[in-house]
A tleap script that builds the chain and sets N, CA, C and O, in Angstrom:
source leaprc.protein.ff14SB
mol = sequence {
  NMET ARG GLU LYS ARG LYS TYR LEU CYS ALA
  PRO GLY GLY ARG ASN ARG PHE TYR PHE PRO
  CYS GLY ILE LYS LEU GLU ASN LEU ARG ASP
  VAL SER LEU THR VAL ILE ILE ALA GLU GLY
  GLU LYS LYS THR LEU ALA LEU TYR ARG LEU
  ALA TYR TRP ASN CYS SER GLU PRO ARG PHE
  LEU PRO LEU GLY LEU SER GLY VAL TRP ASN
  TRP ARG GLY THR VAL GLY LYS GLU PRO GLY
  ALA ASP GLY GLY MET ARG THR VAL LYS GLY
  ALA ILE PRO ASP MET ASP HIE ILE GLU TRP
  ARG ARG THR HIE PRO CVAL
}
set mol.1.N position { 24.626 -2.408 -40.296 }
set mol.1.CA position { 25.150 -1.891 -39.179 }
set mol.1.C position { 23.981 -2.516 -37.879 }
set mol.1.O position { 22.763 -2.587 -38.038 }
set mol.2.N position { 24.479 -2.779 -37.048 }
set mol.2.CA position { 23.634 -3.484 -35.651 }
set mol.2.C position { 22.939 -2.468 -35.085 }
set mol.2.O position { 23.708 -1.539 -34.837 }
set mol.3.N position { 21.688 -2.211 -34.737 }
set mol.3.CA position { 21.075 -1.327 -34.120 }
set mol.3.C position { 21.280 -1.302 -32.936 }
set mol.3.O position { 21.039 -2.336 -32.312 }
set mol.4.N position { 21.755 -0.211 -32.265 }
set mol.4.CA position { 22.131 -0.177 -30.820 }
set mol.4.C position { 21.024 0.578 -29.918 }
set mol.4.O position { 20.380 1.431 -30.528 }
set mol.5.N position { 20.726 0.401 -28.632 }
set mol.5.CA position { 19.318 0.570 -27.758 }
set mol.5.C position { 18.142 0.672 -28.554 }
set mol.5.O position { 17.572 1.720 -28.856 }
set mol.6.N position { 17.812 -0.502 -28.878 }
set mol.6.CA position { 16.531 -0.411 -29.920 }
set mol.6.C position { 15.480 -0.329 -28.884 }
set mol.6.O position { 14.516 0.268 -29.364 }
set mol.7.N position { 15.226 -0.754 -27.412 }
set mol.7.CA position { 14.039 -0.387 -26.999 }
set mol.7.C position { 14.598 0.302 -25.717 }
set mol.7.O position { 15.512 -0.214 -25.074 }
set mol.8.N position { 14.064 1.391 -25.393 }
set mol.8.CA position { 14.397 2.513 -24.168 }
set mol.8.C position { 13.246 2.330 -23.409 }
set mol.8.O position { 12.170 1.867 -23.787 }
set mol.9.N position { 13.623 2.807 -22.100 }
set mol.9.CA position { 12.423 3.415 -21.382 }
set mol.9.C position { 13.084 4.457 -20.370 }
set mol.9.O position { 14.272 4.761 -20.471 }
set mol.10.N position { 12.397 4.890 -19.567 }
set mol.10.CA position { 12.946 6.110 -18.877 }
set mol.10.C position { 13.628 5.466 -17.522 }
set mol.10.O position { 13.215 4.529 -16.840 }
set mol.11.N position { 14.865 6.315 -17.349 }
set mol.11.CA position { 15.858 5.639 -16.127 }
set mol.11.C position { 14.740 5.848 -15.074 }
set mol.11.O position { 13.826 6.650 -14.885 }
set mol.12.N position { 15.297 4.644 -14.425 }
set mol.12.CA position { 14.637 4.680 -13.210 }
set mol.12.C position { 13.070 3.719 -12.937 }
set mol.12.O position { 12.544 3.229 -11.937 }
set mol.13.N position { 12.805 3.763 -14.019 }
set mol.13.CA position { 11.183 3.395 -14.305 }
set mol.13.C position { 11.072 1.999 -13.616 }
set mol.13.O position { 12.007 1.299 -13.227 }
set mol.14.N position { 9.727 1.737 -13.546 }
set mol.14.CA position { 9.662 0.201 -13.091 }
set mol.14.C position { 9.136 -0.660 -13.887 }
set mol.14.O position { 8.439 -0.221 -14.802 }
set mol.15.N position { 9.336 -2.168 -13.746 }
set mol.15.CA position { 9.063 -2.974 -14.713 }
set mol.15.C position { 7.217 -2.632 -15.327 }
set mol.15.O position { 6.610 -1.679 -14.839 }
set mol.16.N position { 6.729 -3.290 -16.103 }
set mol.16.CA position { 5.750 -2.899 -16.794 }
set mol.16.C position { 5.077 -3.852 -17.604 }
set mol.16.O position { 5.860 -4.621 -18.160 }
set mol.17.N position { 3.777 -4.065 -17.869 }
set mol.17.CA position { 3.006 -4.915 -19.039 }
set mol.17.C position { 3.131 -3.905 -20.203 }
set mol.17.O position { 3.232 -2.683 -20.087 }
set mol.18.N position { 3.109 -4.543 -21.208 }
set mol.18.CA position { 3.039 -3.740 -22.479 }
set mol.18.C position { 1.509 -4.359 -23.139 }
set mol.18.O position { 1.148 -5.511 -23.378 }
set mol.19.N position { 1.071 -3.509 -23.242 }
set mol.19.CA position { -0.866 -3.718 -23.204 }
set mol.19.C position { -0.915 -3.353 -24.909 }
set mol.19.O position { -0.954 -2.123 -24.954 }
set mol.20.N position { -0.926 -3.735 -25.895 }
set mol.20.CA position { -0.934 -3.566 -27.016 }
set mol.20.C position { -2.286 -2.654 -27.451 }
set mol.20.O position { -3.334 -2.835 -26.831 }
set mol.21.N position { -2.228 -1.816 -28.376 }
set mol.21.CA position { -3.303 -0.454 -28.463 }
set mol.21.C position { -4.493 -1.189 -29.212 }
set mol.21.O position { -4.413 -1.535 -30.391 }
set mol.22.N position { -5.426 -1.359 -28.537 }
set mol.22.CA position { -7.125 -1.713 -28.845 }
set mol.22.C position { -7.533 -2.868 -27.775 }
set mol.22.O position { -8.636 -3.412 -27.823 }
set mol.23.N position { -6.514 -3.203 -26.772 }
set mol.23.CA position { -6.812 -3.891 -25.507 }
set mol.23.C position { -7.786 -3.329 -24.873 }
set mol.23.O position { -7.563 -2.162 -24.552 }
set mol.24.N position { -8.871 -3.789 -24.559 }
set mol.24.CA position { -10.174 -3.081 -23.852 }
set mol.24.C position { -10.120 -3.320 -22.457 }
set mol.24.O position { -10.003 -4.503 -22.134 }
set mol.25.N position { -10.181 -2.421 -21.497 }
set mol.25.CA position { -10.457 -2.797 -20.062 }
set mol.25.C position { -11.203 -3.838 -19.720 }
set mol.25.O position { -10.778 -4.542 -18.804 }
set mol.26.N position { -12.775 -4.267 -20.512 }
set mol.26.CA position { -13.087 -5.137 -20.191 }
set mol.26.C position { -12.498 -6.546 -20.459 }
set mol.26.O position { -12.844 -7.589 -19.903 }
set mol.27.N position { -11.545 -6.391 -21.412 }
set mol.27.CA position { -10.678 -7.615 -21.959 }
set mol.27.C position { -9.865 -8.015 -20.508 }
set mol.27.O position { -9.786 -9.158 -20.057 }
set mol.28.N position { -9.406 -7.047 -20.023 }
set mol.28.CA position { -8.409 -7.593 -19.063 }
set mol.28.C position { -9.348 -8.158 -17.888 }
set mol.28.O position { -8.888 -9.036 -17.158 }
set mol.29.N position { -10.522 -7.726 -17.704 }
set mol.29.CA position { -11.694 -8.314 -16.804 }
set mol.29.C position { -12.130 -9.486 -16.797 }
set mol.29.O position { -12.526 -10.087 -15.799 }
set mol.30.N position { -12.078 -10.022 -18.246 }
set mol.30.CA position { -12.549 -11.166 -18.599 }
set mol.30.C position { -11.939 -12.415 -18.153 }
set mol.30.O position { -10.911 -12.642 -18.792 }
set mol.31.N position { -12.239 -13.383 -17.202 }
set mol.31.CA position { -11.593 -14.402 -16.989 }
set mol.31.C position { -12.007 -15.448 -17.806 }
set mol.31.O position { -11.448 -16.535 -17.663 }
set mol.32.N position { -12.941 -15.312 -18.691 }
set mol.32.CA position { -12.718 -16.493 -19.940 }
set mol.32.C position { -11.604 -16.462 -20.776 }
set mol.32.O position { -11.235 -17.496 -21.333 }
set mol.33.N position { -11.018 -15.396 -20.933 }
set mol.33.CA position { -9.807 -15.178 -21.804 }
set mol.33.C position { -8.791 -15.998 -21.403 }
set mol.33.O position { -8.809 -16.344 -20.221 }
set mol.34.N position { -7.773 -16.452 -22.211 }
set mol.34.CA position { -6.757 -17.086 -21.576 }
set mol.34.C position { -5.507 -16.002 -21.876 }
set mol.34.O position { -5.348 -15.671 -23.051 }
set mol.35.N position { -4.654 -15.461 -20.897 }
set mol.35.CA position { -4.011 -14.993 -21.201 }
set mol.35.C position { -2.371 -15.363 -21.541 }
set mol.35.O position { -1.825 -16.340 -21.028 }
set mol.36.N position { -1.832 -14.647 -22.269 }
set mol.36.CA position { -0.650 -15.013 -23.157 }
set mol.36.C position { 0.446 -14.077 -22.909 }
set mol.36.O position { 0.405 -12.959 -23.423 }
set mol.37.N position { 1.450 -14.446 -22.147 }
set mol.37.CA position { 2.521 -13.210 -21.939 }
set mol.37.C position { 3.607 -13.514 -22.817 }
set mol.37.O position { 4.003 -14.674 -22.929 }
set mol.38.N position { 4.049 -12.701 -23.361 }
set mol.38.CA position { 5.147 -12.688 -24.528 }
set mol.38.C position { 6.508 -11.723 -23.887 }
set mol.38.O position { 6.441 -10.688 -23.224 }
set mol.39.N position { 7.494 -12.333 -24.263 }
set mol.39.CA position { 8.716 -11.132 -24.010 }
set mol.39.C position { 9.068 -10.512 -25.447 }
set mol.39.O position { 9.544 -10.971 -26.485 }
set mol.40.N position { 8.538 -9.045 -24.957 }
set mol.40.CA position { 9.264 -8.360 -26.227 }
set mol.40.C position { 7.830 -7.646 -27.096 }
set mol.40.O position { 6.949 -8.398 -27.511 }
set mol.41.N position { 7.765 -6.479 -27.249 }
set mol.41.CA position { 6.808 -5.830 -27.906 }
set mol.41.C position { 6.382 -6.304 -29.042 }
set mol.41.O position { 5.155 -6.406 -29.054 }
set mol.42.N position { 7.158 -6.801 -30.482 }
set mol.42.CA position { 7.027 -7.404 -31.442 }
set mol.42.C position { 6.398 -8.533 -31.538 }
set mol.42.O position { 5.547 -8.795 -32.389 }
set mol.43.N position { 6.916 -9.490 -30.385 }
set mol.43.CA position { 5.943 -10.879 -30.348 }
set mol.43.C position { 4.614 -10.634 -29.803 }
set mol.43.O position { 3.794 -11.553 -29.818 }
set mol.44.N position { 4.275 -9.350 -29.265 }
set mol.44.CA position { 3.043 -9.437 -28.408 }
set mol.44.C position { 2.074 -8.704 -29.270 }
set mol.44.O position { 0.848 -8.783 -29.188 }
set mol.45.N position { 2.855 -7.883 -30.220 }
set mol.45.CA position { 1.646 -7.483 -31.220 }
set mol.45.C position { 1.476 -8.397 -32.218 }
set mol.45.O position { 0.351 -8.375 -32.720 }
set mol.46.N position { 2.282 -9.230 -32.683 }
set mol.46.CA position { 2.294 -10.735 -33.482 }
set mol.46.C position { 1.041 -11.676 -32.619 }
set mol.46.O position { 0.194 -12.362 -33.192 }
set mol.47.N position { 1.158 -11.525 -31.263 }
set mol.47.CA position { -0.123 -12.400 -31.068 }
set mol.47.C position { -1.570 -11.174 -30.715 }
set mol.47.O position { -2.701 -11.650 -30.622 }
set mol.48.N position { -1.408 -10.008 -30.589 }
set mol.48.CA position { -2.689 -9.045 -30.924 }
set mol.48.C position { -3.426 -9.771 -32.258 }
set mol.48.O position { -4.510 -10.355 -32.268 }
set mol.49.N position { -2.707 -9.599 -33.125 }
set mol.49.CA position { -3.172 -9.567 -34.586 }
set mol.49.C position { -3.630 -11.258 -34.643 }
set mol.49.O position { -4.674 -11.597 -35.199 }
set mol.50.N position { -2.881 -12.055 -34.117 }
set mol.50.CA position { -3.277 -13.679 -34.241 }
set mol.50.C position { -4.823 -13.953 -33.577 }
set mol.50.O position { -5.724 -14.650 -34.043 }
set mol.51.N position { -4.799 -12.969 -32.027 }
set mol.51.CA position { -5.872 -13.079 -31.024 }
set mol.51.C position { -7.004 -12.526 -31.756 }
set mol.51.O position { -8.096 -12.964 -31.394 }
set mol.52.N position { -7.009 -11.387 -33.010 }
set mol.52.CA position { -7.970 -10.811 -33.535 }
set mol.52.C position { -8.324 -11.065 -34.761 }
set mol.52.O position { -9.022 -10.280 -35.403 }
set mol.53.N position { -7.785 -12.452 -35.343 }
set mol.53.CA position { -7.712 -12.784 -37.178 }
set mol.53.C position { -9.100 -13.392 -36.858 }
set mol.53.O position { -9.561 -14.081 -35.948 }
set mol.54.N position { -9.705 -12.667 -38.351 }
set mol.54.CA position { -11.026 -13.050 -38.887 }
set mol.54.C position { -12.339 -13.352 -37.376 }
set mol.54.O position { -13.131 -14.241 -37.064 }
set mol.55.N position { -11.918 -12.043 -36.833 }
set mol.55.CA position { -13.153 -12.026 -35.628 }
set mol.55.C position { -13.193 -10.840 -34.945 }
set mol.55.O position { -12.162 -10.209 -35.178 }
set mol.56.N position { -13.826 -10.344 -34.310 }
set mol.56.CA position { -14.412 -8.935 -33.671 }
set mol.56.C position { -13.753 -9.038 -32.341 }
set mol.56.O position { -13.140 -8.015 -32.035 }
set mol.57.N position { -13.725 -9.851 -31.609 }
set mol.57.CA position { -13.687 -10.307 -30.162 }
set mol.57.C position { -12.210 -11.147 -30.118 }
set mol.57.O position { -11.833 -11.888 -31.026 }
set mol.58.N position { -11.604 -10.930 -29.118 }
set mol.58.CA position { -10.098 -11.823 -28.780 }
set mol.58.C position { -10.275 -13.036 -28.605 }
set mol.58.O position { -11.160 -13.459 -27.862 }
set mol.59.N position { -9.535 -13.727 -29.203 }
set mol.59.CA position { -9.256 -15.368 -28.773 }
set mol.59.C position { -8.822 -15.946 -27.472 }
set mol.59.O position { -9.079 -16.983 -26.861 }
set mol.60.N position { -7.781 -14.500 -27.189 }
set mol.60.CA position { -6.916 -14.929 -25.842 }
set mol.60.C position { -6.756 -13.408 -25.678 }
set mol.60.O position { -7.249 -12.574 -26.438 }
set mol.61.N position { -5.834 -13.091 -24.348 }
set mol.61.CA position { -5.800 -11.483 -24.208 }
set mol.61.C position { -3.756 -11.943 -23.989 }
set mol.61.O position { -3.119 -12.718 -23.276 }
set mol.62.N position { -3.317 -10.632 -25.382 }
set mol.62.CA position { -1.919 -10.524 -25.524 }
set mol.62.C position { -1.288 -9.746 -24.604 }
set mol.62.O position { -1.877 -8.666 -24.557 }
set mol.63.N position { -0.356 -9.781 -23.841 }
set mol.63.CA position { 0.370 -9.282 -22.906 }
set mol.63.C position { 1.838 -9.165 -23.064 }
set mol.63.O position { 2.239 -10.126 -23.720 }
set mol.64.N position { 2.692 -8.453 -22.758 }
set mol.64.CA position { 4.165 -8.181 -22.940 }
set mol.64.C position { 4.739 -7.958 -22.061 }
set mol.64.O position { 4.121 -7.244 -21.271 }
set mol.65.N position { 6.038 -8.327 -21.655 }
set mol.65.CA position { 6.929 -8.057 -20.819 }
set mol.65.C position { 8.587 -7.622 -21.790 }
set mol.65.O position { 9.051 -8.100 -22.825 }
set mol.66.N position { 9.010 -6.705 -21.010 }
set mol.66.CA position { 10.462 -6.636 -21.944 }
set mol.66.C position { 11.352 -7.561 -21.200 }
set mol.66.O position { 12.533 -7.346 -21.475 }
set mol.67.N position { 11.203 -8.343 -20.505 }
set mol.67.CA position { 12.071 -9.612 -20.235 }
set mol.67.C position { 11.464 -10.708 -19.473 }
set mol.67.O position { 10.292 -10.691 -19.097 }
set mol.68.N position { 12.298 -11.668 -19.252 }
set mol.68.CA position { 11.449 -12.929 -19.118 }
set mol.68.C position { 11.186 -12.783 -17.479 }
set mol.68.O position { 10.104 -13.161 -17.029 }
set mol.69.N position { 12.053 -12.305 -16.725 }
set mol.69.CA position { 11.699 -12.009 -15.210 }
set mol.69.C position { 11.246 -10.867 -14.988 }
set mol.69.O position { 11.160 -10.718 -13.769 }
set mol.70.N position { 10.699 -9.420 -15.883 }
set mol.70.CA position { 10.129 -8.627 -15.761 }
set mol.70.C position { 8.617 -8.533 -15.222 }
set mol.70.O position { 7.866 -7.565 -15.336 }
set mol.71.N position { 8.293 -10.026 -14.481 }
set mol.71.CA position { 6.947 -9.641 -14.096 }
set mol.71.C position { 7.165 -9.364 -12.757 }
set mol.71.O position { 6.239 -9.076 -11.998 }
set mol.72.N position { 9.010 -9.470 -12.209 }
set mol.72.CA position { 8.855 -9.101 -10.913 }
set mol.72.C position { 9.702 -7.730 -10.953 }
set mol.72.O position { 10.473 -7.336 -11.828 }
set mol.73.N position { 9.254 -7.011 -9.513 }
set mol.73.CA position { 10.212 -5.523 -9.215 }
set mol.73.C position { 9.957 -5.271 -8.056 }
set mol.73.O position { 9.464 -6.024 -7.217 }
set mol.74.N position { 10.312 -4.093 -7.938 }
set mol.74.CA position { 10.434 -3.433 -6.744 }
set mol.74.C position { 8.954 -2.938 -6.146 }
set mol.74.O position { 8.213 -2.136 -6.714 }
set mol.75.N position { 8.666 -3.670 -4.733 }
set mol.75.CA position { 7.013 -3.298 -4.794 }
set mol.75.C position { 7.077 -2.340 -3.291 }
set mol.75.O position { 6.077 -1.814 -2.802 }
set mol.76.N position { 8.404 -2.256 -2.732 }
set mol.76.CA position { 8.220 -1.404 -1.455 }
set mol.76.C position { 9.648 -1.627 -0.734 }
set mol.76.O position { 10.511 -2.382 -1.182 }
set mol.77.N position { 9.773 -0.868 0.435 }
set mol.77.CA position { 10.615 -0.894 1.410 }
set mol.77.C position { 10.324 -1.229 2.455 }
set mol.77.O position { 9.179 -1.092 2.886 }
set mol.78.N position { 11.354 -1.791 3.171 }
set mol.78.CA position { 11.037 -2.155 4.599 }
set mol.78.C position { 12.167 -2.032 5.474 }
set mol.78.O position { 13.240 -1.810 4.913 }
set mol.79.N position { 12.164 -2.145 6.954 }
set mol.79.CA position { 13.422 -2.290 7.697 }
set mol.79.C position { 14.024 -3.557 7.599 }
set mol.79.O position { 13.494 -4.665 7.683 }
set mol.80.N position { 15.144 -3.266 7.419 }
set mol.80.CA position { 16.160 -4.661 7.254 }
set mol.80.C position { 16.712 -5.242 8.893 }
set mol.80.O position { 16.637 -4.586 9.932 }
set mol.81.N position { 17.166 -6.390 8.771 }
set mol.81.CA position { 17.928 -6.892 10.110 }
set mol.81.C position { 19.115 -5.837 10.521 }
set mol.81.O position { 19.481 -5.773 11.695 }
set mol.82.N position { 19.599 -5.156 9.682 }
set mol.82.CA position { 21.028 -4.348 10.540 }
set mol.82.C position { 20.359 -3.047 10.641 }
set mol.82.O position { 21.124 -2.132 10.947 }
set mol.83.N position { 19.054 -2.705 10.453 }
set mol.83.CA position { 18.412 -1.271 11.104 }
set mol.83.C position { 18.370 -0.759 9.934 }
set mol.83.O position { 17.525 0.133 9.855 }
set mol.84.N position { 19.094 -1.014 8.733 }
set mol.84.CA position { 18.839 -0.050 7.348 }
set mol.84.C position { 17.440 -0.640 6.638 }
set mol.84.O position { 16.700 -1.516 7.086 }
set mol.85.N position { 17.332 -0.016 5.604 }
set mol.85.CA position { 16.042 -0.349 4.722 }
set mol.85.C position { 16.354 -1.111 3.406 }
set mol.85.O position { 17.200 -0.806 2.565 }
set mol.86.N position { 15.383 -2.304 3.399 }
set mol.86.CA position { 15.931 -3.111 2.079 }
set mol.86.C position { 14.704 -3.299 1.216 }
set mol.86.O position { 13.522 -3.050 1.452 }
set mol.87.N position { 15.178 -3.700 0.371 }
set mol.87.CA position { 14.192 -3.785 -0.919 }
set mol.87.C position { 13.305 -5.183 -1.246 }
set mol.87.O position { 13.766 -6.290 -1.523 }
set mol.88.N position { 11.766 -4.754 -1.116 }
set mol.88.CA position { 11.321 -5.957 -1.196 }
set mol.88.C position { 10.880 -6.106 -2.510 }
set mol.88.O position { 10.357 -5.176 -3.124 }
set mol.89.N position { 11.088 -7.416 -3.065 }
set mol.89.CA position { 10.558 -7.603 -4.243 }
set mol.89.C position { 9.399 -8.580 -4.603 }
set mol.89.O position { 9.356 -9.565 -3.866 }
set mol.90.N position { 8.596 -8.529 -5.428 }
set mol.90.CA position { 7.247 -9.174 -5.894 }
set mol.90.C position { 6.649 -8.891 -7.144 }
set mol.90.O position { 7.192 -8.074 -7.887 }
set mol.91.N position { 5.511 -9.505 -7.501 }
set mol.91.CA position { 4.934 -9.028 -8.765 }
set mol.91.C position { 4.778 -7.588 -9.056 }
set mol.91.O position { 4.411 -6.850 -8.141 }
set mol.92.N position { 4.962 -7.216 -9.968 }
set mol.92.CA position { 4.559 -5.928 -10.434 }
set mol.92.C position { 3.324 -5.405 -10.282 }
set mol.92.O position { 2.431 -6.114 -10.747 }
set mol.93.N position { 2.935 -4.238 -9.704 }
set mol.93.CA position { 1.492 -3.630 -9.533 }
set mol.93.C position { 0.855 -3.969 -11.055 }
set mol.93.O position { -0.302 -4.381 -10.980 }
set mol.94.N position { 1.434 -3.864 -12.534 }
set mol.94.CA position { 0.359 -4.083 -13.370 }
set mol.94.C position { -0.194 -5.562 -13.328 }
set mol.94.O position { -0.930 -5.861 -14.268 }
set mol.95.N position { -0.025 -6.220 -12.682 }
set mol.95.CA position { -0.699 -7.615 -12.564 }
set mol.95.C position { -1.668 -7.566 -11.897 }
set mol.95.O position { -2.344 -8.595 -11.871 }
set mol.96.N position { -2.177 -6.289 -11.030 }
set mol.96.CA position { -3.586 -6.005 -10.707 }
set mol.96.C position { -4.455 -5.579 -11.689 }
set mol.96.O position { -5.658 -5.627 -11.432 }
set mol.97.N position { -4.103 -5.190 -12.718 }
set mol.97.CA position { -4.817 -4.624 -13.849 }
set mol.97.C position { -6.086 -5.653 -14.687 }
set mol.97.O position { -7.023 -5.456 -15.461 }
set mol.98.N position { -5.404 -6.901 -13.945 }
set mol.98.CA position { -5.674 -8.166 -14.694 }
set mol.98.C position { -6.882 -8.902 -13.862 }
set mol.98.O position { -6.629 -8.865 -12.658 }
set mol.99.N position { -8.005 -9.498 -14.127 }
set mol.99.CA position { -8.515 -10.484 -13.347 }
set mol.99.C position { -8.307 -11.831 -13.590 }
set mol.99.O position { -8.720 -12.292 -14.654 }
set mol.100.N position { -7.814 -12.451 -12.898 }
set mol.100.CA position { -6.909 -13.389 -12.557 }
set mol.100.C position { -8.110 -14.640 -11.838 }
set mol.100.O position { -8.585 -14.486 -10.713 }
set mol.101.N position { -8.492 -16.004 -12.862 }
set mol.101.CA position { -9.308 -16.742 -12.680 }
set mol.101.C position { -8.315 -17.781 -11.687 }
set mol.101.O position { -7.168 -18.170 -11.908 }
set mol.102.N position { -9.340 -18.103 -10.361 }
set mol.102.CA position { -8.530 -18.933 -9.836 }
set mol.102.C position { -8.927 -20.387 -9.777 }
set mol.102.O position { -10.049 -20.781 -9.459 }
set mol.103.N position { -7.659 -21.331 -10.194 }
set mol.103.CA position { -8.194 -22.860 -10.477 }
set mol.103.C position { -8.366 -23.792 -9.550 }
set mol.103.O position { -8.849 -24.894 -9.809 }
set mol.104.N position { -7.856 -23.305 -8.003 }
set mol.104.CA position { -8.063 -24.019 -6.734 }
set mol.104.C position { -8.257 -22.844 -5.592 }
set mol.104.O position { -8.084 -21.626 -5.577 }
set mol.105.N position { -8.680 -23.783 -4.693 }
set mol.105.CA position { -8.886 -22.815 -3.481 }
set mol.105.C position { -7.410 -22.366 -3.152 }
set mol.105.O position { -6.322 -22.680 -3.635 }
set mol.106.N position { -7.865 -21.352 -1.955 }
set mol.106.CA position { -6.478 -20.459 -1.709 }
set mol.106.C position { -6.410 -20.998 -0.360 }
set mol.106.O position { -5.494 -20.666 0.393 }
savepdb mol mol.pdb
quit
């Protein structure tokens, strides 16, 4: 029998990164680590094991999302052209937890 509703989250909850247990705050701020984002918790845990395979410091930073487009979410509300409120979409706030290295000037 196939399992139903395998991964659940709180109703009305926002999109979030999945950080495997053991990821340290200093890893999120280390711009020398390559960030690998996987879809799903199980794939992220497999990447975590690979990142620490036979070493004490990670080779890369594994992060997970529950879906391919879940790096986006509702970031606010603003007045719309018709006078009502409209939803503003953008990168999820969890992106701010990671120190991103700039590869080119802005």
